[in-house]
N, C-alpha and C positions, 0 to 999 in steps of 0.2 A: 321481451325487453329487459326484464330483471336478470336473465341469464347473461346478456351482453354486458350489463353494468357490473355484474359479479366477475366476469372474465377480465374486464379492463382493470378493475380494482386488484385482482389477483396478480396480473402482469406488473402493475405499478409496485405493489408490495414486494414481489420477488426481485424486481430491479433494485429497489432500495436495500433489501436484505443482502443482495449480492455485493453491493458497494460498502457494506459494513465491515467486512473482514478482508485482510490482505495477508500474504505470507512474505516476510522478509527473507531474502536468500541467506543460506548458511554462510557464516564468516563475514557478514556485512553489517554495516551500521547505517541507519537511515534517519531521516527527519520526517516528522509528521507536521505538515504545514496546513494551517487553517486560513484559507483565502490568501495564500502567499506569505503569511507570517508564521514564524516558528511557534510551534505549540509544545512539542516534546520530542525526545529521542525515541527511535524505534530499533530495538534489538532484533536479532534473527528470530524467526518463528512467527507465530500468529500476532497480527497487529489489528487492534480494533480502532476504527475511525468513523467519523460522521459521514454518511453518504452525501455526495455533492458538495460538501464544504471542505473536507480534508483531502490532502493528497500525500502520498508517501514518496520521498525522493531518496535515492541511494547516494551517499556521500563518501563512504569509506568501505574498502573491501580488503580483507587480509588474505594473502595467497600463501599457501604452504607448498613450497617447491622442494626440489631436491637439495638445495643448498641452504635451507632454513626458511625463515618467514620474512616476507617483505610486504610493504603496504602500497596499495594503489589508491590514489585519490581520483574521484570521478567528477569533482565539482558538483554541479547541480543537475545530475542526470536523473530524469524521471523514469520510474519503474513502469514497465508496461502494464496496462490495466487488463484485467481478465473479464 
């Protein structure tokens, strides 16, 4: 019985740890929202967030094309969860 309890606890802790970190795409700007309200900006790279409470949304992406730099706005597009 103790083994089953330990395995369940391990699965829950791994799930929470997995939701703690996200990677923002290169050349993008995102928002960290806590329960739907703005909390802070998220720059490209590793983003730390509270599991189950925070979400990361992509709002701005810079494209480097052949003819210079242009900006694409995505509105409130949610990043895929991993």
